N, C-alpha and C positions, 0 to 999 in steps of 0.2 A: 401436706395441708394445702387446700385450694382456697385462694382468696376470692372475693366477690367479682373481680374482673375476669376471672377465668384463667389467670396465669398461675403457674405452679411454683410455690416458694422453694420447695426442696424436691428435685426431680425424682428421687428414689425414696422419699419418705414413706413409711409403712402406714397403711390404713389400720385404724383401730376398730374397737367394738362398735362405735357409732356408725362408721362407714359400712360395715358388714350388715348391721341392722337396717341401715338405709337401703342397702341392696335388696334385701328381702321385701321391703316396702315397695321398691320399684318393680319387683316381679309381679305384683298384683295387677297393675294396669297392663303390663305386657301380656300376662296370661289371658286376661279378658279380651284384649284386642285380637290376639291370635285365635281365641276361641270363637269370636264373632264371625270369623271367616267361614266356619262350618256349622254354626249353631242353628241354622235354619234347615239343615238337612232333613230332619224329621218333623219340623213344625209346619212346613209348607202345606201339606194336606189339610191340617186343621185350620190354618189361615185361609186357605182357599174356600173351605166350607163356611167359614164365619164371615169373611169380608167379600167373597165372591169377586175376586179380581179378574180382569180379562187376561188372556194369555200373555199379552205384552206387559201388563202390570205385574203379573206373577214373575216374569223374568227380571223386571227391574227391582222388585222386592228382594230378590236373591242377589242380583249382581251390582246394584248401585253402591253398596258398601265398599266392595273391592275396587270399583272404578274410582270413586272419590279418594279412597285411601292411596291408591297408586299415583293418582294425578297430583296430589298435594304434598307428597313426601318431601320433595326437594324444596318446595316453598316453605314448608313448616320447619325443616331443618335449618335453613338459612335464617328464618325469622327468629328461631330460638337462639342462634348465635348473637343476634342483635338485641333482643329484649330480655334475654335471660332464659336458660333452659328450664330452671325450676318454675319460673313464672308461666312459661308456655305449657309445661306439664300440668300445672294446677288448673290453668284455664281449660286445657283439653279434658282434664278429668271432670270438671264441672259440666262442660258441654256433653261429654259422653254419658254422664249420669242423668242429666236432664233429658237427653234424647232417648235413653233407655226407658225412662218413665213414660214418655210420650208413646214410644213404640209398643210398650206393654199394654197400653189401654187405647191403642188406635182403633177408631171405629170405621175407618175407610181405608181402601188401598192407597189412596193419595197421601193420607196422613202417615201411613206406615212407610211409604217410599221416602217421604220427606224426612222422617225420623231416621231412617237408615242412612240417608245422605249425610245428616248431621253426625251420626255415629262415625261415618267415614272421615269427616273432618276432624272429629275428636281423636280417632285412631291415628290419623296422620300427624297429629301433634305429639301423641304419646310415644310412638315407636322411636323416632329419632331422638326425642328428649331423654328417654331412658338410657339409650346406648351412649349418648353424649355425656350424661351425668356419670355413667360408669367410667368413661374415659377420664373425667376430671377428678373423681373421687379416688381412683386407684392409680396413683402415679408409679408405684413399684411394678415393674414388668411382670414379675411372677404372680403377684396378687391380681393384677389386671387380667392375666391369662385365666386364672381360676374364675374370676367374676364373669368374664365373657363366656366361659364354658357353661356356667349356670344360666346366663342369659340365653344362650343358644338352645340349651335343653328345655327351658321353660317355653320358649317361643315354639319350638317344634312339637313339644308335647301338648301345647294348648290347642293346636289345630286338630289333633286326634281326640282330645278330651271334649272339644266342643260338640262334635256330632253325637257322642255317647250321652253327654249331659242333656242334649236336646231330646234324645229319645226317651230318657228316663223322666224328664220333667213333663213332656207332652203326654206320656202315658198316665201320669198321676195328677197333673194339674192342667190348667188351660194354657194355650200357646204363649200368652204374654209372659208366663213365668220364665221363659228362656232369656228375657231381657231384664227382669227384675233382679236376677242374680248379680248383675253389675253394680247395683246401688250400694250394698254394704262396703264393697271393696273401694269404690270411688269415694265414698264418705270417709272411710278410714284414711285414704291417701290425702284428702283435703285437710284432715285434722293433723295427721302425723307428719306429712310432707314438709310443711314449713319449719318443723322442729328438727328434723333429722337431715334433710337434703340441703346441701350447700347451693347457693346461687352461683352461677358461672355464666359468663358471656364474653364475647369478643370486645376487648377494650377499645379497639379502633375499627368498628364494623363498616364504616362508610355508609353512603345512602342505600336504601333498599331499592333494588332495581324492579320497579313495578312491571315493566314490559316483559321481564323474564317469566313472570307468573303465568300469563296466558300462553306464552311460547312453550313453557315446560309442560303445561297441561295438554296443549295441542300436539306435542310430541309423544306424550305417554299414552293418553286415552285412546286415540285411533289404533295404535299398535296393539295395545292390550285387548281392545274390542275385537279386532280382526283375528288375533291369535286365539281368543277364547271361543270364537264361533267356528273356526275352520275344522276342528276335530269332529263336530257333530253335523255340520252342514256342507263341508267340502270347500274347495277353492272357488267359491262363487265370486263374480266380479265385484260385488259390494265389499267383500272382506279384503280382497286384493287391493282395491282402491284405498280402503281404510289404512292398510299397512303402508301403502305408498305415501299417502298424505302425512301420516305420522312420521315417517322417515324424513320427508321434506322439512317438516317443522323441527325435527331433531337436529338437522343440519343448521337451520336458522338459529336454534337455541344455542348450539355449540359456537356458532360464529358470534353471537351476542356475548357469550361468556368470555371469548377471547378479546373482544374489542371494548367491552364496557369498563369504565373506570372502577366500578364497584359491582362485580359480577355476583350472581346468586351462588354459582359453583365456581370457585376460583381455579383457574388452570394450574395455579401453584400447587394444588393438592396432588396433581399427578407427577410433580417433581419429588414427592416424598418417596423414600426408598421402598419399593414394592407395592405402593398404593394401587397403581393402575393394574398391575398383575393380579392383586388380590380381588379387585372389583370384577375383572373378567373371569377369573377362575371361580369366584363365588357365584357368578351368573350360571356357569356350567353346572355347579353343584345343585343349584335350585332347579335347573333343567332336569337333572337326574331324579331329584326327589319328587317333584310334581308329576313328571312323566310316568313314574311307577304308580302313583296314587290313582291315575286315570284308569289303569287296568285292574289293579288289585281290588278296588271297591266294587267294580262291575263283576269281577270274577266271583267274589264271595256271594254276591246277591243273585246274579243272573245265570252263572254257570253251576254253582253249587246249590242254588235254590234257598239260600238263607234269607230270613226276613231282614228288613233294614236294620232293626235294633240288634239282631244276632250278628249281622255282618260288622256293625260298628264295634260291638264288644270284642269280637275276634280280632278286628283290626287294631285294637288297643294292645294286644299281646306283643307285637314287635316293638311297641314303644317302650316296653320295660327295659330293653337293652340300651335305649338312647341315653338314659341317665348315667351310664357308665362310660360312654364313648368320649365325651368332652373332657372329663376329669383325667382319664387315662392318657389322652393326647397331651393335656397340659403337663402331666407328670413327666412324660417322655421328653418334652421340650425343656423342662426345667432341669432334667438330669443330663442334658447335653446333646440329645439327639437333635440334629438340625431340622428346623421347621420344614424345609423342602422335602425331607424324607418322610416326615409325618403326614404332610398333605398328600404327597404322592401315594403313600400307603393307604390313606383314606380313600382316594379315588380307586385304587386297585380293589380295596374291600367292597366299595360300592359296585364296581364292575362284577365282582364275584356274586353279589346279591342278584344282579340282573342275569348272571349266568344260571343261577338256580331257577329264576323265572322262565328262562328259555327252555328248561327241561320239564316244565310242568305239563301235565295232561289235563283232561277234563275232570279228574277226581284226585287232585293233588293239593288239598288244603294245607297240609303241614309243610309241604315243600314251598308253596307260595308264601306262607307266613314266615318261614325261615328265610326265604329270599328277601322279603320285605324288611325283616329285622336286620339282616346283614347289611343290606343296602342303606338303611337308615343310620346304622352305626358309622358306616363309612362317610356318609354325607355330613352328619353332625360333626365328625372329626374334622372334616375339611372346612366346614363353615365356621366352626369355633376358632380354628387357627387362622383362617383368612380374615375374619373379623378382627381378631386381636392384632394381626399384622397391619391391617389397614388403619385402625385407630391409633396404633402406636406410631405409624408413619405420618399421620396427619397432625398438624399443629393443634394444640389444645384449644386455641381460640376459634378454630374451624371444625370442632368436633361434631357440631350439629349438621353442617353441610356434608361432612364426610360420612356420617351415619346415614343420612337420607340418601346419598348417592349409592351407598352399599345396598340399602334396602330396596331402592328403586330397581337396581340391577337384579335383585332376587325376584321382584315381581315380573320383570321381563323374562328372566330365565324360567320361572315356573310356567308362565303362559306359553313360552316357546316350546318347553318340554311337552306340555299337553297337546299343542298344535302339531308338532312334527311327529312325535311318537304316536299320537292319536291318529294322524293321517296314515302312517305306515300300517298301523293295526287295522284301520278301516279299509284300506285298499286290499289287504290280504283277506279280511273278512268277506268283502263283497265277492272276491274271486272264489272263495270256498263255499258260498251258499249256492245250492243247485240253481241252474239257469231258469227252470220253470217256476221258481218261487215268486210270489207277489213282490212288487217294488218295495213295500214297507219292510219285508224280510231282508232285502238286500241292503237297506240303509243301516240298521242297527240291530244288535242282539235283542234289545227290548222290543223292537218292531216285530222281529221274528217270533218271539214268545207270544206277543199279542195276536199275530196271525194264526199261530198254532191253536189258540183257544177256539177259533172258529172252524177248525177242521175235524174230521172224524178221528177217532182214537189212534188208529194205526198211522195215518198220515201226520197227525199232530206229533206223535212220538218221533217219527222220522225227521220232521222239520226241526224239532227242538234239539235232537241229537246232532243234526248237521250244523245248525247255527252255533251251538256250543262248541263244537269241534272247530268251526271256522273262527270263532272269536279267540279260542285258545291258540290257534295257529297265528292269528294276528298279534297276540300278546307275545308269542315266542319270537316272531320276526322283529317286533319293536324292541324286545329285550336284547336281541343280538346286536341291533344297531346301537342301542344305548351302551352296551358292553364295549363296543369298539370305540365309541366316543369317549367314555370315561377312561379307558386305557390310554387313549391319546392325551386326555387331560392330565393323567398321571405323569406321562413323559414330559409334557409341557411344564407342569409344576416343578418337576425335578430340574428342568433346564433353566427356567426363569427365576426361580427362588433360591437356587443354590448360592448365588452371590449376594443375596439379601441376608444380612446378619440378623440374628434374633434380637428382639428388643432388649435394650440394656447393654448390648455389646457394641462398642464404638467401631465404626467402619474405617478402614484405612483411608487416609486423605486422598481425594481425587478419584476414588473408585466409583464407577457408575453401574447402574442396574439396567439390564435390557428389559424393556416393557413391550 
């Protein structure tokens, strides 16, 4: 049972029907926040036709949500520890619902960009709050493992579901409907949340460090921006400088946390058994997940020639397996298999998924889908176990800060995966396109397909075939690199987690954990 201060009266007390019902209530905002990452995939053309945004405005309509979300995660996680995670969750739900309504009926690009920014603020409050409340509601390690497995599956599935729902809604309704679906869920959360969700916060939070807020955003946003732009535009000076500036502010932020009397992210978190290892390995897992998405979505559309909606529906197929991965991993840990072995096996499974992608040709849809499914199962296994490990290692009064740090690491890992693997694929692609092709054909596969439309039939077919072959070769090269990285992560996980005892098992006195 969790009391209002956030401390746990009975460390291993079992959660009852109320807590499990509350968990499913928490899944509503989590599902919608993760869906909003991809919900504009098919709505952008309709929005462009209606609001007529400039090219820059169109990019901001799509990207502002993710930027604000990533930049404010640490701030909101720390704020939740101070004012109460349920209170912050409900405030975020109200903001998310109001911004969704404004976005649905936006009559200008500027209004839509502002509404998407507020959605990002709301999302940044909802994600760490849901994870922190799971940490406080489920004190029993076995139950917490199951709950976090559900959390991980919903979050991962929401990203895939968002793009499909976007396509279906835009096909039958106007583009604003992709935002209106948020309203019933947020209204339900505002009504039921106060009745089912316990309030929890740090009983001795200290002063809120205002200086850490701009420092954290200055550390996160330039890095995320640079990593997002590099795959499509290359290592141009602007993006390299952006990365460098972000890293400088990251160093200043870390220094501030070490010297402040009341830091936003307490260095004491990293003294928890396995917390630092879990954050780093979780970042690698996000690298693998988002790196594959960069290629598989383009492969289905541009190599196989599927429409956007067809590609999204086919991409849902691998997600079916995700629902089984986290529960199976939780059962293995509960039956005595060491978490280090489960995490290591998850990385090996994900590496096998990339191995299948490395074998794909230009007409290998089922092989690519199988690879994506195997990869997703491995990654969800890893993420669910590492999330459970990190939250179990963090003091309950710092659950919000711990959750936000874990999720910020995922944002970095996903952006890094798209940047590095995308750059490898782009380099191989440019080498594979014939030298005499126009510059646009050398840049991207989409550019090559556009160029082919202006050529005579024979030359167009040759251009398309060469570009698709070059893209597939680039995907194969990136898959090989990712396979090596994930196998290395499997070895690292086995080494650093083997001395971290599973939750609920007391560690021998004086034993330390290498981080």
